[in-house]
Biotite code that builds the C-alpha atoms (Angstrom):
import biotite.structure as struc

atoms = struc.array([
    struc.Atom([-50.802, 29.174, 46.533], chain_id="A", res_id=1, res_name="MET", atom_name="CA", element="C"),
    struc.Atom([-54.045, 27.300, 46.259], chain_id="A", res_id=2, res_name="VAL", atom_name="CA", element="C"),
    struc.Atom([-57.154, 29.425, 46.049], chain_id="A", res_id=3, res_name="LYS", atom_name="CA", element="C"),
    struc.Atom([-59.108, 29.063, 49.270], chain_id="A", res_id=4, res_name="ILE", atom_name="CA", element="C"),
    struc.Atom([-62.867, 29.142, 49.613], chain_id="A", res_id=5, res_name="SER", atom_name="CA", element="C"),
    struc.Atom([-64.273, 32.266, 51.275], chain_id="A", res_id=6, res_name="TRP", atom_name="CA", element="C"),
    struc.Atom([-65.561, 30.136, 54.159], chain_id="A", res_id=7, res_name="ARG", atom_name="CA", element="C"),
    struc.Atom([-62.110, 28.765, 54.948], chain_id="A", res_id=8, res_name="LEU", atom_name="CA", element="C"),
    struc.Atom([-60.627, 32.238, 54.587], chain_id="A", res_id=9, res_name="GLU", atom_name="CA", element="C"),
    struc.Atom([-63.271, 33.695, 56.918], chain_id="A", res_id=10, res_name="HIS", atom_name="CA", element="C"),
    struc.Atom([-62.820, 31.002, 59.551], chain_id="A", res_id=11, res_name="ARG", atom_name="CA", element="C"),
    struc.Atom([-59.015, 31.113, 59.589], chain_id="A", res_id=12, res_name="LEU", atom_name="CA", element="C"),
    struc.Atom([-58.231, 34.690, 58.627], chain_id="A", res_id=13, res_name="GLY", atom_name="CA", element="C"),
    struc.Atom([-58.628, 36.108, 62.124], chain_id="A", res_id=14, res_name="HIS", atom_name="CA", element="C"),
    struc.Atom([-56.365, 33.408, 63.554], chain_id="A", res_id=15, res_name="ARG", atom_name="CA", element="C"),
    struc.Atom([-53.566, 34.059, 61.099], chain_id="A", res_id=16, res_name="TRP", atom_name="CA", element="C"),
    struc.Atom([-53.947, 37.826, 61.315], chain_id="A", res_id=17, res_name="GLY", atom_name="CA", element="C"),
    struc.Atom([-53.356, 37.728, 65.061], chain_id="A", res_id=18, res_name="GLY", atom_name="CA", element="C"),
    struc.Atom([-50.320, 35.492, 64.705], chain_id="A", res_id=19, res_name="ARG", atom_name="CA", element="C"),
    struc.Atom([-48.752, 37.753, 62.083], chain_id="A", res_id=20, res_name="VAL", atom_name="CA", element="C"),
    struc.Atom([-48.998, 40.742, 64.399], chain_id="A", res_id=21, res_name="GLY", atom_name="CA", element="C"),
    struc.Atom([-47.646, 38.839, 67.372], chain_id="A", res_id=22, res_name="ALA", atom_name="CA", element="C"),
    struc.Atom([-44.634, 37.528, 65.456], chain_id="A", res_id=23, res_name="LEU", atom_name="CA", element="C"),
    struc.Atom([-43.804, 40.547, 63.310], chain_id="A", res_id=24, res_name="SER", atom_name="CA", element="C"),
    struc.Atom([-41.107, 41.650, 65.732], chain_id="A", res_id=25, res_name="GLY", atom_name="CA", element="C"),
    struc.Atom([-39.173, 38.394, 65.461], chain_id="A", res_id=26, res_name="VAL", atom_name="CA", element="C"),
    struc.Atom([-39.472, 37.515, 61.778], chain_id="A", res_id=27, res_name="CYS", atom_name="CA", element="C"),
    struc.Atom([-35.864, 38.555, 61.170], chain_id="A", res_id=28, res_name="ALA", atom_name="CA", element="C"),
    struc.Atom([-34.770, 35.477, 63.080], chain_id="A", res_id=29, res_name="ALA", atom_name="CA", element="C"),
    struc.Atom([-36.574, 32.919, 60.966], chain_id="A", res_id=30, res_name="ALA", atom_name="CA", element="C"),
    struc.Atom([-35.297, 29.932, 62.907], chain_id="A", res_id=31, res_name="MET", atom_name="CA", element="C"),
    struc.Atom([-34.015, 29.128, 66.390], chain_id="A", res_id=32, res_name="VAL", atom_name="CA", element="C"),
    struc.Atom([-31.610, 26.479, 67.569], chain_id="A", res_id=33, res_name="THR", atom_name="CA", element="C"),
    struc.Atom([-33.111, 23.120, 68.455], chain_id="A", res_id=34, res_name="LEU", atom_name="CA", element="C"),
    struc.Atom([-32.285, 21.915, 71.948], chain_id="A", res_id=35, res_name="VAL", atom_name="CA", element="C"),
    struc.Atom([-33.818, 18.878, 73.562], chain_id="A", res_id=36, res_name="GLY", atom_name="CA", element="C"),
    struc.Atom([-36.377, 18.075, 70.885], chain_id="A", res_id=37, res_name="VAL", atom_name="CA", element="C"),
    struc.Atom([-38.938, 15.603, 72.212], chain_id="A", res_id=38, res_name="ALA", atom_name="CA", element="C"),
    struc.Atom([-39.206, 13.855, 68.843], chain_id="A", res_id=39, res_name="ALA", atom_name="CA", element="C"),
    struc.Atom([-36.603, 14.852, 66.251], chain_id="A", res_id=40, res_name="ALA", atom_name="CA", element="C"),
    struc.Atom([-38.575, 14.038, 63.144], chain_id="A", res_id=41, res_name="HIS", atom_name="CA", element="C"),
    struc.Atom([-41.063, 15.740, 60.851], chain_id="A", res_id=42, res_name="VAL", atom_name="CA", element="C"),
    struc.Atom([-44.320, 16.302, 62.743], chain_id="A", res_id=43, res_name="THR", atom_name="CA", element="C"),
    struc.Atom([-47.684, 17.991, 62.270], chain_id="A", res_id=44, res_name="VAL", atom_name="CA", element="C"),
    struc.Atom([-48.661, 20.448, 65.011], chain_id="A", res_id=45, res_name="ASN", atom_name="CA", element="C"),
    struc.Atom([-51.047, 20.520, 66.712], chain_id="A", res_id=46, res_name="PRO", atom_name="CA", element="C"),
    struc.Atom([-51.472, 16.781, 66.344], chain_id="A", res_id=47, res_name="GLY", atom_name="CA", element="C"),
    struc.Atom([-55.254, 16.772, 66.793], chain_id="A", res_id=48, res_name="THR", atom_name="CA", element="C"),
    struc.Atom([-58.221, 18.422, 65.056], chain_id="A", res_id=49, res_name="ALA", atom_name="CA", element="C"),
    struc.Atom([-61.971, 17.888, 64.840], chain_id="A", res_id=50, res_name="GLN", atom_name="CA", element="C"),
    struc.Atom([-63.619, 15.919, 62.085], chain_id="A", res_id=51, res_name="GLN", atom_name="CA", element="C"),
    struc.Atom([-65.445, 18.183, 59.645], chain_id="A", res_id=52, res_name="GLY", atom_name="CA", element="C"),
    struc.Atom([-63.620, 21.307, 60.832], chain_id="A", res_id=53, res_name="SER", atom_name="CA", element="C"),
    struc.Atom([-61.390, 23.861, 59.139], chain_id="A", res_id=54, res_name="TYR", atom_name="CA", element="C"),
    struc.Atom([-57.967, 24.030, 60.744], chain_id="A", res_id=55, res_name="THR", atom_name="CA", element="C"),
    struc.Atom([-54.422, 25.327, 60.503], chain_id="A", res_id=56, res_name="GLN", atom_name="CA", element="C"),
    struc.Atom([-51.435, 23.056, 61.116], chain_id="A", res_id=57, res_name="VAL", atom_name="CA", element="C"),
    struc.Atom([-47.664, 23.440, 60.958], chain_id="A", res_id=58, res_name="SER", atom_name="CA", element="C"),
    struc.Atom([-45.365, 20.815, 59.524], chain_id="A", res_id=59, res_name="PHE", atom_name="CA", element="C"),
    struc.Atom([-42.288, 21.110, 61.742], chain_id="A", res_id=60, res_name="ARG", atom_name="CA", element="C"),
    struc.Atom([-39.006, 20.074, 60.122], chain_id="A", res_id=61, res_name="VAL", atom_name="CA", element="C"),
    struc.Atom([-35.868, 19.749, 62.269], chain_id="A", res_id=62, res_name="PRO", atom_name="CA", element="C"),
    struc.Atom([-32.443, 19.400, 60.685], chain_id="A", res_id=63, res_name="ASN", atom_name="CA", element="C"),
    struc.Atom([-30.915, 16.228, 62.133], chain_id="A", res_id=64, res_name="GLU", atom_name="CA", element="C"),
    struc.Atom([-27.576, 16.386, 60.319], chain_id="A", res_id=65, res_name="ARG", atom_name="CA", element="C"),
    struc.Atom([-24.423, 18.073, 61.628], chain_id="A", res_id=66, res_name="ASP", atom_name="CA", element="C"),
    struc.Atom([-22.836, 18.737, 58.239], chain_id="A", res_id=67, res_name="THR", atom_name="CA", element="C"),
    struc.Atom([-25.772, 19.218, 55.826], chain_id="A", res_id=68, res_name="ALA", atom_name="CA", element="C"),
    struc.Atom([-28.721, 21.593, 55.451], chain_id="A", res_id=69, res_name="SER", atom_name="CA", element="C"),
    struc.Atom([-32.314, 20.706, 54.571], chain_id="A", res_id=70, res_name="THR", atom_name="CA", element="C"),
    struc.Atom([-33.183, 22.216, 51.199], chain_id="A", res_id=71, res_name="THR", atom_name="CA", element="C"),
    struc.Atom([-36.558, 20.679, 50.325], chain_id="A", res_id=72, res_name="GLN", atom_name="CA", element="C"),
    struc.Atom([-39.708, 19.369, 51.991], chain_id="A", res_id=73, res_name="LEU", atom_name="CA", element="C"),
    struc.Atom([-42.442, 17.376, 50.248], chain_id="A", res_id=74, res_name="GLU", atom_name="CA", element="C"),
    struc.Atom([-45.762, 16.686, 51.969], chain_id="A", res_id=75, res_name="ILE", atom_name="CA", element="C"),
    struc.Atom([-48.146, 14.182, 50.370], chain_id="A", res_id=76, res_name="ASP", atom_name="CA", element="C"),
    struc.Atom([-51.839, 14.550, 51.198], chain_id="A", res_id=77, res_name="PHE", atom_name="CA", element="C"),
    struc.Atom([-53.742, 11.289, 51.810], chain_id="A", res_id=78, res_name="PRO", atom_name="CA", element="C"),
    struc.Atom([-55.391, 10.296, 48.502], chain_id="A", res_id=79, res_name="PRO", atom_name="CA", element="C"),
    struc.Atom([-58.130, 8.266, 50.209], chain_id="A", res_id=80, res_name="ASP", atom_name="CA", element="C"),
    struc.Atom([-59.340, 11.279, 52.234], chain_id="A", res_id=81, res_name="HIS", atom_name="CA", element="C"),
    struc.Atom([-59.229, 14.323, 49.920], chain_id="A", res_id=82, res_name="PRO", atom_name="CA", element="C"),
    struc.Atom([-59.532, 17.809, 51.420], chain_id="A", res_id=83, res_name="ILE", atom_name="CA", element="C"),
    struc.Atom([-61.542, 20.343, 49.430], chain_id="A", res_id=84, res_name="ALA", atom_name="CA", element="C"),
    struc.Atom([-59.713, 23.553, 50.393], chain_id="A", res_id=85, res_name="SER", atom_name="CA", element="C"),
    struc.Atom([-55.993, 23.943, 51.112], chain_id="A", res_id=86, res_name="VAL", atom_name="CA", element="C"),
    struc.Atom([-53.845, 27.068, 51.416], chain_id="A", res_id=87, res_name="GLN", atom_name="CA", element="C"),
    struc.Atom([-50.167, 27.536, 52.258], chain_id="A", res_id=88, res_name="THR", atom_name="CA", element="C"),
    struc.Atom([-48.691, 30.401, 54.261], chain_id="A", res_id=89, res_name="ARG", atom_name="CA", element="C"),
    struc.Atom([-45.664, 32.150, 52.813], chain_id="A", res_id=90, res_name="ALA", atom_name="CA", element="C"),
    struc.Atom([-42.441, 31.183, 54.604], chain_id="A", res_id=91, res_name="VAL", atom_name="CA", element="C"),
    struc.Atom([-39.681, 33.796, 54.130], chain_id="A", res_id=92, res_name="PRO", atom_name="CA", element="C"),
    struc.Atom([-37.097, 32.550, 51.629], chain_id="A", res_id=93, res_name="GLY", atom_name="CA", element="C"),
    struc.Atom([-39.043, 29.436, 50.667], chain_id="A", res_id=94, res_name="TRP", atom_name="CA", element="C"),
    struc.Atom([-41.098, 28.735, 47.529], chain_id="A", res_id=95, res_name="THR", atom_name="CA", element="C"),
    struc.Atom([-44.143, 26.475, 47.769], chain_id="A", res_id=96, res_name="SER", atom_name="CA", element="C"),
    struc.Atom([-45.321, 24.471, 44.766], chain_id="A", res_id=97, res_name="THR", atom_name="CA", element="C"),
    struc.Atom([-48.727, 22.817, 44.838], chain_id="A", res_id=98, res_name="VAL", atom_name="CA", element="C"),
    struc.Atom([-49.624, 19.683, 42.892], chain_id="A", res_id=99, res_name="GLN", atom_name="CA", element="C"),
    struc.Atom([-53.279, 18.762, 42.335], chain_id="A", res_id=100, res_name="LYS", atom_name="CA", element="C"),
    struc.Atom([-55.103, 15.625, 41.318], chain_id="A", res_id=101, res_name="THR", atom_name="CA", element="C"),
    struc.Atom([-58.533, 15.163, 39.741], chain_id="A", res_id=102, res_name="LYS", atom_name="CA", element="C"),
    struc.Atom([-61.145, 13.312, 41.761], chain_id="A", res_id=103, res_name="LEU", atom_name="CA", element="C"),
    struc.Atom([-63.094, 10.370, 40.408], chain_id="A", res_id=104, res_name="THR", atom_name="CA", element="C"),
    struc.Atom([-65.884, 11.410, 42.772], chain_id="A", res_id=105, res_name="LYS", atom_name="CA", element="C"),
    struc.Atom([-66.332, 15.175, 43.253], chain_id="A", res_id=106, res_name="PRO", atom_name="CA", element="C"),
    struc.Atom([-66.701, 16.608, 46.754], chain_id="A", res_id=107, res_name="ILE", atom_name="CA", element="C"),
    struc.Atom([-69.941, 18.497, 47.389], chain_id="A", res_id=108, res_name="ALA", atom_name="CA", element="C"),
    struc.Atom([-69.421, 21.767, 49.287], chain_id="A", res_id=109, res_name="THR", atom_name="CA", element="C"),
    struc.Atom([-71.497, 24.867, 50.046], chain_id="A", res_id=110, res_name="ASP", atom_name="CA", element="C"),
    struc.Atom([-69.637, 26.579, 47.196], chain_id="A", res_id=111, res_name="ASP", atom_name="CA", element="C"),
    struc.Atom([-70.384, 23.814, 44.699], chain_id="A", res_id=112, res_name="GLY", atom_name="CA", element="C"),
    struc.Atom([-68.629, 20.651, 43.605], chain_id="A", res_id=113, res_name="GLN", atom_name="CA", element="C"),
    struc.Atom([-64.856, 20.317, 43.976], chain_id="A", res_id=114, res_name="VAL", atom_name="CA", element="C"),
    struc.Atom([-63.357, 18.198, 41.181], chain_id="A", res_id=115, res_name="THR", atom_name="CA", element="C"),
    struc.Atom([-59.649, 18.440, 42.015], chain_id="A", res_id=116, res_name="GLU", atom_name="CA", element="C"),
    struc.Atom([-57.729, 18.672, 45.283], chain_id="A", res_id=117, res_name="VAL", atom_name="CA", element="C"),
    struc.Atom([-54.197, 19.194, 46.519], chain_id="A", res_id=118, res_name="VAL", atom_name="CA", element="C"),
    struc.Atom([-52.176, 15.981, 46.464], chain_id="A", res_id=119, res_name="SER", atom_name="CA", element="C"),
    struc.Atom([-48.705, 17.356, 47.287], chain_id="A", res_id=120, res_name="LYS", atom_name="CA", element="C"),
    struc.Atom([-46.990, 20.517, 48.484], chain_id="A", res_id=121, res_name="ILE", atom_name="CA", element="C"),
    struc.Atom([-43.241, 21.019, 47.959], chain_id="A", res_id=122, res_name="THR", atom_name="CA", element="C"),
    struc.Atom([-41.137, 23.747, 49.594], chain_id="A", res_id=123, res_name="TRP", atom_name="CA", element="C"),
    struc.Atom([-37.776, 24.667, 48.007], chain_id="A", res_id=124, res_name="THR", atom_name="CA", element="C"),
    struc.Atom([-35.263, 27.501, 47.448], chain_id="A", res_id=125, res_name="ASP", atom_name="CA", element="C"),
    struc.Atom([-34.044, 27.938, 51.025], chain_id="A", res_id=126, res_name="SER", atom_name="CA", element="C"),
    struc.Atom([-32.194, 26.035, 53.761], chain_id="A", res_id=127, res_name="LYS", atom_name="CA", element="C"),
    struc.Atom([-32.604, 24.778, 57.311], chain_id="A", res_id=128, res_name="ILE", atom_name="CA", element="C"),
    struc.Atom([-29.051, 24.763, 58.714], chain_id="A", res_id=129, res_name="PRO", atom_name="CA", element="C"),
    struc.Atom([-27.759, 22.147, 61.165], chain_id="A", res_id=130, res_name="PRO", atom_name="CA", element="C"),
    struc.Atom([-29.207, 22.464, 64.653], chain_id="A", res_id=131, res_name="GLY", atom_name="CA", element="C"),
    struc.Atom([-32.279, 24.411, 63.515], chain_id="A", res_id=132, res_name="MET", atom_name="CA", element="C"),
    struc.Atom([-35.868, 23.780, 62.468], chain_id="A", res_id=133, res_name="PHE", atom_name="CA", element="C"),
    struc.Atom([-38.602, 25.415, 60.380], chain_id="A", res_id=134, res_name="GLU", atom_name="CA", element="C"),
    struc.Atom([-42.403, 25.420, 60.474], chain_id="A", res_id=135, res_name="ASP", atom_name="CA", element="C"),
    struc.Atom([-44.441, 25.214, 57.250], chain_id="A", res_id=136, res_name="PHE", atom_name="CA", element="C"),
    struc.Atom([-48.044, 26.333, 57.814], chain_id="A", res_id=137, res_name="ASP", atom_name="CA", element="C"),
    struc.Atom([-51.070, 24.993, 55.949], chain_id="A", res_id=138, res_name="VAL", atom_name="CA", element="C"),
    struc.Atom([-54.768, 25.844, 56.314], chain_id="A", res_id=139, res_name="ALA", atom_name="CA", element="C"),
    struc.Atom([-57.243, 23.221, 55.203], chain_id="A", res_id=140, res_name="MET", atom_name="CA", element="C"),
    struc.Atom([-60.770, 21.909, 55.485], chain_id="A", res_id=141, res_name="GLY", atom_name="CA", element="C"),
    struc.Atom([-63.272, 20.623, 55.878], chain_id="A", res_id=142, res_name="PRO", atom_name="CA", element="C"),
    struc.Atom([-61.502, 17.640, 57.417], chain_id="A", res_id=143, res_name="LEU", atom_name="CA", element="C"),
    struc.Atom([-62.982, 14.207, 56.637], chain_id="A", res_id=144, res_name="PRO", atom_name="CA", element="C"),
    struc.Atom([-65.549, 12.643, 58.941], chain_id="A", res_id=145, res_name="THR", atom_name="CA", element="C"),
    struc.Atom([-64.979, 9.016, 57.917], chain_id="A", res_id=146, res_name="ASP", atom_name="CA", element="C"),
    struc.Atom([-61.564, 8.487, 59.535], chain_id="A", res_id=147, res_name="THR", atom_name="CA", element="C"),
    struc.Atom([-59.869, 9.143, 62.871], chain_id="A", res_id=148, res_name="ASP", atom_name="CA", element="C"),
    struc.Atom([-56.522, 10.182, 61.410], chain_id="A", res_id=149, res_name="GLU", atom_name="CA", element="C"),
    struc.Atom([-54.800, 11.680, 58.398], chain_id="A", res_id=150, res_name="LEU", atom_name="CA", element="C"),
    struc.Atom([-51.325, 10.472, 57.429], chain_id="A", res_id=151, res_name="VAL", atom_name="CA", element="C"),
    struc.Atom([-49.150, 13.022, 55.601], chain_id="A", res_id=152, res_name="PHE", atom_name="CA", element="C"),
    struc.Atom([-46.097, 11.257, 54.181], chain_id="A", res_id=153, res_name="LYS", atom_name="CA", element="C"),
    struc.Atom([-43.064, 13.543, 54.046], chain_id="A", res_id=154, res_name="ALA", atom_name="CA", element="C"),
    struc.Atom([-39.740, 13.592, 52.180], chain_id="A", res_id=155, res_name="LEU", atom_name="CA", element="C"),
    struc.Atom([-36.899, 15.686, 53.583], chain_id="A", res_id=156, res_name="GLN", atom_name="CA", element="C"),
    struc.Atom([-33.988, 16.440, 51.230], chain_id="A", res_id=157, res_name="THR", atom_name="CA", element="C"),
    struc.Atom([-30.516, 17.589, 52.305], chain_id="A", res_id=158, res_name="TYR", atom_name="CA", element="C"),
    struc.Atom([-27.952, 19.504, 50.273], chain_id="A", res_id=159, res_name="ASP", atom_name="CA", element="C"),
    struc.Atom([-25.640, 16.473, 50.309], chain_id="A", res_id=160, res_name="ASN", atom_name="CA", element="C"),
    struc.Atom([-28.207, 14.539, 48.261], chain_id="A", res_id=161, res_name="GLY", atom_name="CA", element="C"),
    struc.Atom([-29.648, 12.519, 51.146], chain_id="A", res_id=162, res_name="GLU", atom_name="CA", element="C"),
    struc.Atom([-33.432, 12.031, 51.190], chain_id="A", res_id=163, res_name="VAL", atom_name="CA", element="C"),
    struc.Atom([-35.116, 10.985, 54.439], chain_id="A", res_id=164, res_name="VAL", atom_name="CA", element="C"),
    struc.Atom([-38.517, 9.394, 53.843], chain_id="A", res_id=165, res_name="ARG", atom_name="CA", element="C"),
    struc.Atom([-40.854, 10.063, 56.776], chain_id="A", res_id=166, res_name="TRP", atom_name="CA", element="C"),
    struc.Atom([-43.495, 7.632, 55.534], chain_id="A", res_id=167, res_name="ILE", atom_name="CA", element="C"),
    struc.Atom([-43.695, 4.744, 58.018], chain_id="A", res_id=168, res_name="ASP", atom_name="CA", element="C"),
    struc.Atom([-46.763, 3.913, 60.097], chain_id="A", res_id=169, res_name="THR", atom_name="CA", element="C"),
    struc.Atom([-47.362, 1.419, 62.894], chain_id="A", res_id=170, res_name="ALA", atom_name="CA", element="C"),
    struc.Atom([-50.526, -0.137, 64.387], chain_id="A", res_id=171, res_name="PRO", atom_name="CA", element="C"),
    struc.Atom([-51.723, 1.095, 67.810], chain_id="A", res_id=172, res_name="PRO", atom_name="CA", element="C"),
    struc.Atom([-49.513, -0.180, 70.621], chain_id="A", res_id=173, res_name="GLY", atom_name="CA", element="C"),
    struc.Atom([-46.601, -1.019, 68.344], chain_id="A", res_id=174, res_name="ALA", atom_name="CA", element="C"),
    struc.Atom([-43.200, 0.692, 68.745], chain_id="A", res_id=175, res_name="PRO", atom_name="CA", element="C"),
    struc.Atom([-42.736, 3.891, 66.809], chain_id="A", res_id=176, res_name="GLU", atom_name="CA", element="C"),
    struc.Atom([-41.073, 3.202, 63.438], chain_id="A", res_id=177, res_name="PRO", atom_name="CA", element="C"),
    struc.Atom([-37.675, 4.660, 62.611], chain_id="A", res_id=178, res_name="GLU", atom_name="CA", element="C"),
    struc.Atom([-39.084, 7.214, 60.180], chain_id="A", res_id=179, res_name="HIS", atom_name="CA", element="C"),
    struc.Atom([-42.713, 7.860, 61.244], chain_id="A", res_id=180, res_name="PRO", atom_name="CA", element="C"),
    struc.Atom([-45.014, 9.808, 58.952], chain_id="A", res_id=181, res_name="ALA", atom_name="CA", element="C"),
    struc.Atom([-46.670, 12.949, 60.358], chain_id="A", res_id=182, res_name="PRO", atom_name="CA", element="C"),
    struc.Atom([-50.142, 11.985, 61.612], chain_id="A", res_id=183, res_name="VAL", atom_name="CA", element="C"),
    struc.Atom([-53.060, 14.309, 62.372], chain_id="A", res_id=184, res_name="LEU", atom_name="CA", element="C"),
    struc.Atom([-55.516, 12.634, 64.748], chain_id="A", res_id=185, res_name="LYS", atom_name="CA", element="C"),
    struc.Atom([-59.179, 13.483, 64.147], chain_id="A", res_id=186, res_name="LEU", atom_name="CA", element="C"),
    struc.Atom([-61.683, 13.638, 67.000], chain_id="A", res_id=187, res_name="THR", atom_name="CA", element="C"),
    struc.Atom([-65.500, 13.609, 66.785], chain_id="A", res_id=188, res_name="PRO", atom_name="CA", element="C"),
    struc.Atom([-67.262, 16.983, 66.539], chain_id="A", res_id=189, res_name="PRO", atom_name="CA", element="C"),
    struc.Atom([-67.642, 18.582, 69.953], chain_id="A", res_id=190, res_name="GLY", atom_name="CA", element="C"),
    struc.Atom([-64.467, 17.066, 71.370], chain_id="A", res_id=191, res_name="ALA", atom_name="CA", element="C"),
    struc.Atom([-61.715, 19.405, 72.531], chain_id="A", res_id=192, res_name="THR", atom_name="CA", element="C"),
    struc.Atom([-58.678, 19.017, 70.264], chain_id="A", res_id=193, res_name="PRO", atom_name="CA", element="C"),
    struc.Atom([-55.173, 19.153, 71.683], chain_id="A", res_id=194, res_name="ALA", atom_name="CA", element="C"),
    struc.Atom([-53.264, 22.390, 71.225], chain_id="A", res_id=195, res_name="THR", atom_name="CA", element="C"),
    struc.Atom([-49.612, 23.290, 70.974], chain_id="A", res_id=196, res_name="GLY", atom_name="CA", element="C"),
    struc.Atom([-46.705, 21.843, 69.059], chain_id="A", res_id=197, res_name="GLY", atom_name="CA", element="C"),
    struc.Atom([-43.825, 19.524, 69.853], chain_id="A", res_id=198, res_name="ALA", atom_name="CA", element="C"),
    struc.Atom([-42.132, 20.178, 73.172], chain_id="A", res_id=199, res_name="ALA", atom_name="CA", element="C"),
    struc.Atom([-38.960, 22.229, 72.930], chain_id="A", res_id=200, res_name="LEU", atom_name="CA", element="C"),
    struc.Atom([-36.584, 23.615, 75.511], chain_id="A", res_id=201, res_name="VAL", atom_name="CA", element="C"),
    struc.Atom([-36.179, 26.716, 73.342], chain_id="A", res_id=202, res_name="THR", atom_name="CA", element="C"),
    struc.Atom([-38.926, 28.686, 71.590], chain_id="A", res_id=203, res_name="GLY", atom_name="CA", element="C"),
    struc.Atom([-40.434, 27.801, 68.227], chain_id="A", res_id=204, res_name="ARG", atom_name="CA", element="C"),
    struc.Atom([-39.158, 29.223, 64.995], chain_id="A", res_id=205, res_name="SER", atom_name="CA", element="C"),
    struc.Atom([-40.677, 32.318, 63.463], chain_id="A", res_id=206, res_name="SER", atom_name="CA", element="C"),
    struc.Atom([-41.828, 31.754, 59.877], chain_id="A", res_id=207, res_name="THR", atom_name="CA", element="C"),
    struc.Atom([-43.991, 34.786, 59.278], chain_id="A", res_id=208, res_name="GLY", atom_name="CA", element="C"),
    struc.Atom([-47.076, 32.806, 60.311], chain_id="A", res_id=209, res_name="ALA", atom_name="CA", element="C"),
])
């Protein structure tokens, strides 16, 4: 787990604490069956946040194969828009490994200069069976103010050796690519970000978040 600044912990701690209490009764069922998924690919939820804010998102990973289980997820953080503070939430059964990279230009924060940031998070050591999905929660901030979106390229590995690369992007107005990368849209400060995750007929999975 990446050490989080006390400001990020203070801003997000009350949100996570409430969610833990609300979901404690259903943590034994870590996943639910996917039915009628609006977009059966790796997504980031909610899909919108404010520039300059601290936020929590979930990377939702559905298993799209009938005869194989997902055993690994890799999320690459955009190198051109580094994020000073990042923290993962423990997902029962899964192990998260964080990779960092040194910055050529440090980020100035209220806690001092940040010289290295998270470049990749990998989750392993568990499975998402066919017909199910899992949410992987990440807290991060402050979000950049010089872009209107963050693209998190994702690699999904199955136990049959298949790797699905969710890394494609498309210009506005173009058809969605076959394997779109998860995209977090950033709105100007003061705007009301969208809430909620991908539409499902059934409920979301419980991941201890």
